[in-house]
Backbone as CSV, one residue per row, in Angstrom:
resi,resn,N_x,N_y,N_z,CA_x,CA_y,CA_z,C_x,C_y,C_z
1,MET,0.900,-1.218,-0.037,-0.153,-0.098,0.107,0.867,1.421,-0.050
2,GLY,0.762,1.986,-0.981,1.488,3.208,-1.112,1.146,4.523,0.191
3,LYS,2.165,4.966,0.558,2.051,6.349,1.346,1.827,7.430,1.058
4,ASN,1.407,8.329,1.873,0.858,9.672,1.126,2.062,10.578,1.635
5,ILE,2.715,11.372,1.184,4.031,12.043,1.352,3.602,13.659,1.212
6,ALA,3.718,14.302,2.256,3.074,15.885,2.172,4.650,16.384,1.728
7,THR,4.640,17.383,0.740,5.648,18.014,0.301,5.511,19.351,0.500
8,LEU,6.648,20.093,1.412,6.300,21.297,1.625,7.281,22.338,0.535
9,ILE,6.767,23.083,-0.458,7.261,23.963,-1.448,6.957,25.092,-1.861
10,THR,7.590,25.929,-2.139,7.181,27.086,-2.763,8.229,27.393,-3.994
11,ASP,8.156,28.866,-4.437,8.992,29.430,-5.258,10.435,29.197,-5.022
12,MET,11.224,29.080,-6.028,12.652,29.186,-5.963,13.203,27.766,-5.236
13,PHE,12.239,26.780,-5.497,13.031,25.502,-4.968,13.982,24.865,-5.997
14,GLU,14.784,23.875,-5.354,15.999,23.495,-6.235,15.308,22.295,-7.154
15,ASP,14.856,22.693,-8.481,14.200,21.780,-9.401,14.491,20.150,-9.224
16,VAL,15.550,19.795,-9.482,15.845,18.598,-9.347,15.669,18.018,-8.210
17,GLU,15.673,18.633,-7.044,15.690,17.943,-5.619,14.093,18.073,-5.160
18,TYR,13.434,18.340,-6.210,11.909,18.058,-5.968,11.490,17.011,-7.334
19,SER,11.999,17.296,-8.230,11.593,16.498,-9.517,11.550,15.038,-9.431
20,GLU,13.134,14.799,-8.990,13.719,13.454,-9.047,13.098,12.604,-8.063
21,PRO,13.276,13.001,-6.736,12.493,12.103,-5.824,11.110,11.968,-5.872
22,ALA,10.309,12.996,-6.380,8.764,12.869,-6.252,8.531,11.807,-7.561
23,LYS,9.227,11.779,-8.387,9.133,10.937,-9.794,9.299,9.517,-9.141
24,ALA,10.417,9.132,-8.339,10.723,8.184,-7.953,9.757,7.509,-6.744
25,PHE,9.262,8.538,-5.904,8.094,8.128,-4.977,7.035,7.778,-5.781
26,LYS,6.378,8.419,-6.823,5.174,8.251,-7.513,5.535,6.795,-8.277
27,GLU,6.799,6.557,-8.855,6.821,5.176,-9.464,6.723,3.870,-8.374
28,ALA,6.969,4.141,-7.259,7.044,3.244,-6.261,5.568,3.000,-5.762
29,GLY,4.541,3.728,-6.020,3.310,3.707,-5.867,2.805,4.832,-4.588
30,HIS,3.587,5.720,-4.241,3.224,6.615,-3.382,2.771,7.758,-3.868
31,THR,2.024,8.731,-3.281,1.319,9.681,-3.470,2.222,10.864,-3.022
32,VAL,2.224,11.937,-3.834,3.077,13.154,-3.423,2.212,14.273,-3.413
33,THR,1.763,14.969,-2.022,0.897,16.161,-2.154,1.867,17.469,-1.959
34,THR,1.608,17.973,-2.923,2.419,19.397,-2.629,1.539,20.451,-2.115
35,ILE,2.039,21.359,-0.856,1.531,22.081,0.014,2.320,23.433,0.180
36,GLU,1.448,24.307,-0.054,1.994,25.739,-0.026,1.160,26.558,0.877
37,LYS,1.198,27.932,0.654,0.014,28.745,1.184,-1.187,28.763,0.374
38,GLU,-1.300,28.546,-0.921,-2.397,28.679,-1.590,-2.450,27.287,-2.667
39,ALA,-3.762,26.839,-2.579,-3.773,25.345,-3.487,-4.126,26.046,-4.681
40,GLY,-3.474,25.097,-5.992,-3.858,25.810,-7.036,-2.823,26.793,-7.873
41,LYS,-1.971,27.304,-7.129,-0.822,28.117,-7.438,0.260,27.283,-8.109
42,MET,1.044,27.967,-8.933,1.915,27.295,-9.795,3.269,27.988,-9.206
43,VAL,4.323,27.176,-8.323,5.387,27.707,-8.192,6.651,27.123,-9.211
44,LYS,7.310,27.992,-9.263,8.734,27.546,-10.202,9.972,27.348,-9.483
45,GLY,10.584,26.218,-10.205,12.254,26.222,-9.438,13.255,27.172,-9.779
46,LYS,13.916,27.391,-9.192,15.026,28.402,-9.345,15.786,28.228,-10.644
47,GLN,15.815,27.075,-11.241,16.457,26.464,-12.575,15.606,26.924,-13.676
48,GLY,14.320,27.199,-13.581,13.450,27.516,-14.337,13.020,26.109,-15.372
49,GLU,13.278,24.897,-14.821,13.087,23.861,-15.473,12.100,23.136,-14.945
50,THR,11.450,23.433,-13.802,10.422,22.754,-13.165,9.087,23.672,-12.578
51,ASN,7.918,23.269,-13.229,6.779,24.119,-12.318,5.951,23.278,-11.707
52,VAL,5.340,23.808,-10.644,4.520,22.368,-9.827,3.439,23.322,-9.489
53,ILE,2.306,22.481,-9.853,0.860,23.204,-9.163,0.679,22.650,-7.943
54,ILE,0.417,23.901,-6.996,0.359,22.925,-5.541,-1.161,22.532,-5.311
55,ASP,-1.141,21.409,-4.402,-2.289,20.623,-4.449,-2.955,21.145,-3.360
56,LYS,-2.344,21.349,-2.285,-3.456,22.024,-1.193,-2.635,23.144,-0.141
57,SER,-3.546,23.997,0.444,-3.267,25.061,1.071,-2.803,24.514,2.495
58,ILE,-1.690,25.037,2.980,-1.140,24.652,4.423,-2.463,24.857,5.345
59,ASP,-3.366,25.659,5.234,-4.386,25.710,6.202,-5.424,24.709,6.019
60,ASP,-5.366,23.751,4.792,-6.314,22.737,4.654,-5.723,21.292,4.910
61,VAL,-4.396,21.205,5.469,-3.854,20.034,5.625,-3.517,19.948,7.543
62,LYS,-3.723,18.370,7.434,-3.322,18.215,9.026,-2.190,17.215,9.041
63,PRO,-1.087,17.220,9.718,0.022,16.478,9.713,-0.432,14.933,9.824
64,GLU,-1.317,14.439,10.763,-1.788,13.087,10.729,-2.518,12.390,9.495
65,LYS,-2.769,13.285,8.554,-3.172,12.696,7.386,-2.232,11.959,6.443
66,TYR,-0.929,12.394,6.721,0.394,12.140,5.916,1.151,11.058,6.649
67,ASP,1.672,10.145,5.911,2.852,9.117,6.467,4.167,9.648,6.698
68,ALA,4.663,10.701,5.530,5.669,11.017,5.578,5.894,12.626,5.002
69,LEU,7.106,13.339,5.443,7.060,14.719,4.903,8.452,14.856,4.047
70,PHE,8.537,15.266,2.840,9.544,15.692,2.162,9.804,17.182,1.956
71,LEU,10.880,17.416,2.305,11.547,19.005,2.130,12.408,19.303,1.042
72,PRO,12.136,19.665,-0.228,13.418,19.724,-1.114,14.034,21.213,-0.767
73,GLY,15.245,21.234,-1.320,15.762,22.476,-0.937,15.809,23.605,-1.831
74,GLY,16.872,24.378,-2.126,16.544,25.701,-2.735,16.397,26.744,-1.700
75,PHE,15.744,27.813,-2.478,15.349,28.852,-1.178,13.940,28.620,-0.828
76,SER,13.237,27.578,-1.265,11.937,27.391,-0.693,11.987,27.183,0.908
77,PRO,12.755,26.341,1.413,12.603,26.209,2.929,12.924,27.416,3.564
78,ASP,13.655,27.991,3.287,13.664,29.486,4.109,12.742,30.273,4.217
79,GLN,12.002,30.479,2.792,10.811,31.274,2.891,9.694,30.561,3.570
80,LEU,9.623,29.277,3.645,8.607,28.676,4.270,8.552,28.702,5.695
81,ARG,9.847,28.661,6.370,10.042,28.707,7.821,9.960,30.024,8.488
82,ALA,9.328,30.988,7.348,9.040,32.409,7.749,7.645,32.626,8.430
83,ASP,7.083,31.393,7.859,5.682,31.222,8.331,5.439,30.283,9.527
84,GLU,4.802,30.444,10.562,4.826,29.558,11.560,3.908,28.017,11.431
85,ARG,2.961,28.234,10.473,2.122,27.325,9.958,3.021,25.936,9.445
86,PHE,4.031,26.299,8.509,4.913,25.416,7.731,5.860,24.825,9.086
87,VAL,6.127,25.617,9.924,6.997,24.976,11.167,6.576,24.154,11.999
88,ILE,5.285,24.620,12.191,4.278,23.707,13.071,4.191,22.338,12.490
89,PHE,3.615,22.500,11.462,3.718,21.178,10.347,4.770,20.208,10.330
90,THR,5.734,20.729,10.119,7.303,19.993,10.092,7.624,19.377,11.638
91,LYS,7.369,20.305,12.191,7.683,19.821,13.900,6.693,18.589,14.309
92,ALA,5.368,18.564,13.826,4.592,17.439,14.084,5.020,16.250,13.458
93,PHE,5.657,16.165,12.477,6.288,14.726,11.754,7.325,14.423,12.506
94,MET,8.156,15.155,12.949,9.561,14.793,13.887,9.151,14.478,15.204
95,ASP,8.036,15.171,15.901,7.478,14.844,17.157,6.841,13.415,17.228
96,LYS,6.124,12.909,16.104,5.319,11.632,15.881,6.137,10.581,15.310
97,LYS,7.439,10.938,14.956,8.446,9.879,14.367,8.024,9.439,13.327
98,LYS,7.615,10.252,12.438,7.197,9.911,11.061,8.462,10.082,10.163
99,PRO,8.449,9.425,9.056,9.508,9.725,8.155,9.821,11.288,7.602
100,VAL,10.813,11.749,7.629,11.207,13.165,7.042,12.453,12.900,6.246
101,PHE,12.162,13.431,4.994,13.166,13.481,3.732,13.624,14.839,3.749
102,ALA,14.856,15.310,4.057,15.076,16.755,3.766,16.692,16.796,2.900
103,ILE,16.509,17.538,1.775,17.939,17.648,1.006,18.130,19.163,0.853
104,CYS,19.598,19.214,0.952,20.272,20.543,0.810,19.836,21.525,1.669
105,HIS,18.805,22.539,1.517,18.669,23.514,2.362,17.205,23.095,3.018
106,GLY,16.688,21.904,2.660,15.401,21.171,3.320,15.303,21.115,5.072
107,PRO,16.715,21.027,5.412,16.896,21.041,7.031,16.600,22.401,7.608
108,GLN,16.759,23.455,6.905,16.191,24.787,7.441,14.928,24.646,8.005
109,LEU,14.008,24.190,7.476,12.804,23.806,8.435,12.819,23.239,9.511
110,LEU,13.791,22.134,9.735,13.967,21.507,10.741,14.661,22.194,11.907
111,ILE,15.726,22.985,11.524,16.164,23.996,12.385,15.250,25.050,13.127
112,THR,14.312,25.446,12.191,13.224,26.528,12.995,12.373,25.791,13.920
113,ALA,12.002,24.634,13.444,11.088,23.610,14.308,11.725,23.224,15.426
114,LYS,13.132,23.609,15.678,14.043,23.145,16.892,13.936,21.565,17.173
115,THR,14.106,20.816,16.006,13.993,19.275,15.901,14.847,18.506,15.379
116,LEU,16.257,19.378,15.705,17.697,18.563,15.353,18.472,18.310,16.417
117,GLU,18.160,18.554,17.552,18.791,18.588,19.115,19.241,16.670,18.824
118,GLY,20.545,16.405,18.807,20.995,15.108,19.170,20.798,14.115,17.974
119,ARG,20.363,14.827,17.101,20.093,14.130,15.509,21.493,14.019,14.873
120,GLN,21.695,12.937,14.120,22.727,12.787,12.989,22.075,13.430,11.593
121,ALA,22.794,14.477,11.135,21.950,14.736,9.815,23.045,15.184,8.696
122,THR,22.485,15.789,7.635,23.606,16.565,6.709,22.650,17.624,6.039
123,GLY,23.412,18.267,5.174,22.694,19.310,4.782,23.543,20.222,3.690
124,TYR,23.176,21.342,2.935,24.186,22.087,2.101,24.945,22.913,3.024
125,LYS,26.415,22.977,2.417,27.579,23.295,3.318,27.177,24.586,4.080
126,SER,26.485,25.699,3.477,26.295,27.022,3.918,25.351,26.705,5.305
127,ILE,24.596,25.706,5.452,23.814,25.567,6.456,24.297,24.729,7.847
128,LYS,25.697,24.175,7.582,26.212,23.368,8.254,26.518,23.765,9.901
129,VAL,26.882,25.333,9.898,26.993,25.789,11.252,25.465,25.952,11.963
130,ASP,24.628,26.383,11.221,23.620,26.700,11.509,22.805,25.259,12.098
131,MET,23.070,24.194,11.593,22.528,23.117,12.020,23.091,22.297,13.087
132,GLU,24.514,22.846,13.448,25.527,22.487,14.574,24.723,23.352,15.694
133,TYR,24.424,24.422,15.689,23.833,25.375,16.530,22.563,25.065,17.093
134,ALA,21.861,24.177,15.786,20.577,23.645,16.338,20.793,22.303,17.075
135,GLY,21.974,21.925,17.209,21.990,20.456,18.234,22.302,19.584,17.072
136,ALA,22.511,19.360,15.841,22.786,18.264,15.302,24.087,17.973,15.233
137,ASN,24.482,16.555,14.972,25.487,15.943,14.743,25.937,15.992,12.945
138,PHE,26.432,17.302,12.751,26.418,17.153,11.238,27.695,16.138,10.553
139,LYS,27.094,15.485,9.550,28.070,14.492,8.893,28.130,14.960,7.419
140,ASP,29.424,15.065,6.801,29.615,15.632,5.556,29.496,14.302,4.599
141,GLN,28.236,13.773,4.460,28.091,12.417,3.549,27.068,12.595,2.704
142,GLU,27.321,11.709,1.853,26.035,12.040,0.695,24.617,11.687,1.326
143,VAL,24.274,10.845,2.122,23.014,10.626,2.717,23.382,10.221,4.060
144,VAL,22.503,10.585,5.269,22.664,10.292,6.768,21.098,9.877,6.960
145,VAL,21.072,8.646,7.641,19.915,8.260,8.147,20.070,8.200,9.712
146,CYS,19.032,8.778,10.184,18.986,8.717,11.796,17.713,8.333,12.448
147,SER,17.942,7.414,13.370,16.533,6.775,13.974,15.481,6.141,13.205
148,GLU,16.047,5.492,11.781,15.230,5.331,11.143,13.913,6.148,10.796
149,GLN,14.293,7.427,10.936,13.104,8.505,10.660,13.419,9.516,9.937
150,LEU,14.637,9.913,10.167,15.091,11.229,9.304,16.100,10.993,8.316
151,VAL,16.006,11.128,6.888,17.099,11.112,5.775,17.254,12.386,5.561
152,THR,18.541,13.002,5.514,19.121,14.009,4.858,20.336,14.012,3.982
153,SER,20.321,14.820,2.761,21.339,14.850,2.001,21.764,16.124,1.509
154,ARG,23.060,16.468,1.114,23.539,17.639,0.869,23.187,18.750,-0.076
155,ASN,23.178,17.959,-1.291,22.875,18.640,-2.733,22.704,17.711,-3.754
156,PRO,22.498,18.235,-5.066,21.739,17.388,-6.079,22.786,16.195,-6.666
157,ASP,23.993,16.204,-6.291,24.762,15.207,-6.456,24.176,13.754,-5.644
158,ASP,23.642,14.098,-4.573,23.440,13.053,-3.736,22.115,12.773,-3.985
159,ILE,21.338,13.242,-4.931,19.985,12.277,-5.058,19.790,11.200,-5.096
160,PRO,20.411,10.230,-6.001,20.501,8.849,-5.854,20.426,8.235,-4.529
161,ALA,21.112,8.358,-3.703,21.469,8.061,-2.633,20.420,8.473,-1.678
162,PHE,19.882,9.584,-1.805,18.676,10.194,-0.853,17.386,9.644,-1.397
163,ILE,17.154,9.402,-2.596,15.920,8.451,-3.005,15.993,6.939,-2.312
164,ARG,17.221,6.299,-2.561,17.500,4.867,-2.199,16.962,4.714,-0.491
165,GLU,17.696,5.804,0.276,17.360,5.540,1.424,15.932,6.125,2.177
166,SER,15.399,6.971,1.122,14.050,7.412,1.565,12.971,6.346,1.172
167,LEU,13.300,5.668,0.014,12.322,4.707,-0.490,12.452,3.592,0.746
168,LYS,13.715,3.202,1.155,13.819,2.263,2.322,12.603,2.616,3.298
169,LEU,12.752,3.460,3.805,12.078,4.022,5.043,10.497,3.962,4.646
170,LEU,10.097,4.325,3.679,8.753,4.166,3.067,8.163,2.706,3.133
């Protein structure tokens, strides 16, 4: 039975960090639901290669309706974490020990949700210090899996490993 994956995304996401994992999740039989401030809106990737139509508004979703959370990178996570609704949504997955997949700048939402304390994780090199201040044990590896719950990767080069470990958890 496929899982329902909530995906927090807005303009300026890193195109392949959304498109490649989303395609792999769907091919494996899972549902990928995109969530932003406004349903029906089109958001654009920062490389201009990928446009995504938003499925649901953050006001219309509840974390308990989803099995996992996917946080693509780019400038999207930094914009979303300025809105408390996305931070609370993210925190709920970590608190309930549901799978969370965050790549590149995706962990910025986890930092703001204060959910990295004592966790092993990785992310884009520019947020390494932020992750360490948030209490994460930062590892410079293509993919880090923590407590059979959190999958993190550094950048687009790490996508194959990120997809492999995310699918294992699903």
